[in-house]
N, C-alpha and C positions, 0 to 999 in steps of 0.2 A: 813490311806492310801489315803482316799478321800481328806483329807486336803493337803497332799503332792501333789496329782494330781492337786488340785485347785490352789495351789501356783505355781506349774510349769506352768499351763495354764495362770495364771495371769501374771507371769513374762515373759512368752513367747509372750504374745500379743504385747507388744511394739516392740519386735524383729521382729515379723511377719509383723507388720505395716511398720517398717523401711525397711525390706526386700522387701515388696511390693512396697514401695515408690521408692526404688533404682531401682527396675525392671521397673517401669513406666518411671523414669528418663532416664534409659539406653535405653529405646525404643523410647524416644521422638526424633522427627526429629531435626537435626542440620543443620546449614548452610553448613558446610564443606562436610557433607556426603549426604545430601538429597536436601536441598533447592536450592543450587547453580546449581544443575543439571537440575532442573525445569526451573530456570532462563535461563540457557544456551540454552535450547531447545525452549523456548517460549518467552523470554523477552529481552535478551541482545542485539539482533540485533537492537532494538530501544533504550534500556536503557544502553547506553555506552557514554563515553565522546565524545562530538561532534555529538551524535545521535539525532534523532528527538524527543525523550522523554525528559521531563524536568529534570530528574535526572538519575544517573547511578545505576545499580544493579550488577556491576561487582565484588564488594568485600563485605565482611561482614560489614565493616564500612559504605559502601554506603547504604546497605539494612536495617541496624538496625533501623534507625529512621522511616522507613516506614512499619514496620512489621504489625501493626494493620491495616493500610490502605490497605496493600496487602491482608490481610485476608478478609476485607470487600469487596473490589473491585472484587476479584476473586470469592467470594461466589455469588455476584450479576452478575457475568459473564460480567462485564464491562471491565475487563482486563483478558487476553490480548484482544485487540480490534478486534475480528474476527466477522464480521457483517453478513456473509452468513449463512442462516438457514440450519439446517440438512435436508437431504432428497431431496435436489435440487442442483445437481452439486457435483461432486467428485473432490475436488481441491487439488493441491499440496501445500506443506508447510502450512498446516492448523494449525492455532494457536488457538487451543481449548483445554483447560485443562480437564483432566478426573476427575471424582468425587474423585478418590484416590489422585490425585495431589492437588486438592482444599483442601481436608481434611488434607493433609500433611502440607500445608502452614498455615492452621488454627491452627493445633496442635503446630507448631513451634512458632507462634505468642503468643498463650495462655500460653506457658511454659516459656515465657520470651525471646524468640528468641535467643536460645543459639548458640554460634559459633561452638562448637565441635572441634574435632582434626584436625588441619590444615594439617596434613599428609594425610588426606583422600581427600583433595581438588583435583578435576580433573584438567587436563591441561586447563589453561584459554583460552578463545576465543580471537582472535586478530582481531582488526578492524583497518587496515592500513589507517592512515590519517583520521580516522573517517568514512570511507566507510564501510557500513554494509555488503557488499558482498565481502569484501577483497580488495586487491590491484588491481586497474583497469589497463587495458592495455593502456588506453589513457584517459586523463582528458582534457576536453574542457571548457574554461571559457569565459565569456563576455570579449571582447577586453579591455574595460575600466570600471571602476566603474560608476554607475549611481545612482543619488539621485532623487527619484521620488517626485512629488509635494505632499504636506501635506494635501491639501484640496479637492482632487478628485481622482477617479480611473484613473490609467494610464496603458494602454496596450502598451508595448514597445517591438519591435522586434530587435534582435541583430544578425547580420550575422557573423558566426564564421567559419573560414576555418578549415577543419579537418587535412590538411597536410598529408593525407594518400596517399602514392605513389602507392600502389597496392590495389586492391579491398579487402575489409574485410567483414566478416560476424559476426554479433553481437548475443550473447546469452542473454545479459541483459544490461539494462541502469539504472543508478542511478543518483539522483540529490541532490545537496546541496545548498540551498538558502543562499546567503550571509547575507541577513537580513530577517530571517524567520518570524519576526513579521509583516512585510509589504508585503512580497511575498504571494499573494493569491493563485495562481497556475501557472504552467508552461506547455506550449505545445511546442513540438519541431517538426520541419518539416525538411525533407531532400531536399536540393536544389542541385540536381545533376549537373545542368548546371552553377551554380555560379551566377545566375541572381541577387541575393540579395546583392552582393558586391557593386554594384553601388548605392544601397539604403542606405547603412550604411558606408559612406566613412571615417568618423572620428572615428568609433568604439563606438559611444555613442548611437547607435540604431536609430530607427525611429518609429513613432507612427503607431500602427496597430490595432486599435480598430475594431474588426470584423473579424480578420484573418490575414494571412501573406501578404495579399494585392497583390499577383500576382499569376499567374497560373504556373503550372509545379512543384509544391512542393508536397511532399507526407508525410502524417502524420507518425512520427517516434516514438513518445512516449509522455507521459504526467506525470505530478506530481501534487499532491494536498496534503494537510495536512494528515499525516498518511500513505501515500503511501510508499511502500518498493519495492526494486527490486525483481522480481520473474523470475528466469532463465527459458528460454523456454525449451520445451521438446527436448530430443535428436533428432538430425536430422533436427531441425527447427531453422531458424535464420533470422535476418534482414540484408539485403544487403546494404553496404555502398560503392558506386563507388569511384574510385581513384579521387583525387583532387576535391572532392565534398565539399560542405559547408552545415552547418546546420543553420537553422533559429530558434533561441530560443525566443519564445514569452512569456514574463513575465507579469503577471497581478499584479500590485501593488495596494494595497488597504489602504487608510488612516485609522489610528487607534487611533487618538486623540493626539498623540505626534509626534515630529519631526522625520521623517524617517531617518534612517542611510544610508550611501552610500552602495549600493548593488553590489556585483559581484558574481552572481550565477554561479555554476559549474555543469557540468554533466560528469559522468564517463562511459566509454565504456568498455565492456567486450567481448573479441573475443571468438568465438566458439573453443571448443577442440575436436569436432567431425566432421565427414563427413556430409556436408550439403546436405540434400535431398529435403527440402521444404523451399520455401521463404515465410517469414511472411509478411502479409499486414495488414493494419488497415482501418477500416471504421466506420461509426456511424449510429445509429438509433436515431432519435430525433423528437421533436415536438416544432416548433418555434412559433406556434400560441397560446400557452397557455395564459390564463388570469385567475388568481386565485382571486375570489371576496374577498372583505374585510369581516372580522368577520366570516370566514368560516373554518370549520374543516372537515377533511376527503374528501377533494376535489380531484377527480381523473383526471389525464391527461394521455392520451394514445398516442402512436406513433407506427409506423410499417414501415418495409422496406422489399421488396422482393429480394431474392437472385437469381441472374441471372445464376449462374453456380454452379456446385456441389463443395462444399467447406467442410473444416473441421474447426470448431471453436476451437481456441487454448486458448483464454482468453476473459474475459468480464470485463468491467469497468463501473459500474453504477455511474452516476454523477447528483447531484442536488445541490441547494444552501441551504440557511439557513431555508427555509420553508419546505424542504423535510422531510417526515416522513417514507416512505417505498417505495420500488420499487420491482416489480416482472418482470422478463424477461423470455419469453418462445419462442419456435419456433413452428409454425403451418406447418406441413409437407404436401406435395401434396396429400397424401392418407387420409388426414383428422385427423390424429393422431397429438399429440403435445408432445414436449419435454421441460421439465423444465430446463432452463439455470442457473438461480440464483434467489433467494429470499432474500431481505434485509428487514426484518420486523422492524428494528429499525435503520433507517438511521442516520448517524452522520457525519456532514460536516467535523469535525475535524479528522475523521478516514476513509479515502477513499483509493482507490487503485484498481489495476487490480488483478483479480482472475484467475489463470492459471489452467486449467484442467489437471488432471493426465493423462487422455487419451483424445485427441481431439475428439470433437463430429462431426459426419458426418451429413451434411445437403444436401439433393439433390437439384438440381436446381428447382426453383419455391417455395422453402420454404419461409415462412414469419416470420421475427423476430419481436416480439411484446413487447412493454413496457407498463406497467401499474404502474404509479407513483401516490403517494398520498401526499397531502400537507395540512398543517394547516396554515391559514393566520389570525392571531389575530390583524392585523393592520387595518388601516382605509382607505387604498387605494387598488385598484386592482393592483396586481403584475403580470407583463408580462415578456415575454422572454427578456433576456438581459445579457450582459457580466459583468455588475456591480454586486457587492456583494448583494445589496438590490434588484436586479432583480432575476429572477429564470431561471433555465434550467431543461430540461428533456432529458437526453442524455445517451446512452449506447455506449461506444467505444468497438468494438470487434476486436480481432486479429484473423486472419484466414489464411489458406493456400488453394490454388486452386488445385483441384484434377488433372486436366489435365496439370498442369504447373509443371515443374521441376526446381530445382535450377540451373541445368546445362544449361537449355535453357535461363534463365534470365542472366546468366553470359556470354553467348555467345557474341563474339565481333560483330556479325551481328545485335544484338539488340540495 
């Protein structure tokens, strides 16, 4: 009897092993059922054809060659590139994977990155014309292509008519550089009076190192590598007056090879809600910075006092290549402080605006403060400047004014 039981047990062991193996395989994540859903939620807005990422993650064939890289980069939390630290600011559209999602991607890669049943695939996301926020209401482009010089930085401003016949309110703006290898960053200004038209008569732009070169313009938005469009909170929007123009300032940076002709575009998205608050933009900065050579952990600080009661809607930390970290907070009149954002591992290639889920109230007299840190391994002192080898210490903040209503701004009397 014991021999029979022994034989049964021995013969049963391979079956049990196979059964266990089949169970593990059945529970292994697949692209069609698990992985693609993580990609849709966190990755595909950058990783699609025409997106800012270097390759697509829209299909199984797209993702398969990168399975091990995806495992490694997500474990290190280098991807998705969300730079804001936990515990300081509650931001919308946060791209931060959970431990479970990271484990799912690792298990998928370790088991050979199986495709799974295609019938389980969710409906694919659509990126109309390559725009990550979907089909725009209006696309504005540089009037003509421009080829920048190959041997120096070039700041070029292009005056672009909006052609808008009636006042519009924007919920988001997106950008698409024509030559992303040469376009260093983009800043867009609203020219409500059309003054810039006489400065760009032939559509090839004008040099504007240091700004848009004339008064009366208002900061409208900005783009730098890694930036994505973040829709504003319901009820908040940016006003575009009728027959206005935008001034697109493009910073071109040489990169060792001949630059291609560039024709950068921007996409405008109109609001779908009743506008209650008008969005404005301003900056906190330090233009006197001087980072000594062969120095690490060098701190640069800046501050600005708020004259009226406002609500902070978004925050955009900006430095150049020497930047390592930036902390931004607000010192309130009662002596308390509010943490706005902390970026402990700043990366010039992944920048952008962070929009708060709930705008932060700041009373009049509050002080916005920057504490930025730099490492300079070079042999020269690096100072403030708009060239790539120069440095910046800037926080662009979007805000609404408590005592101001959108209806008052839209009034014909203003």
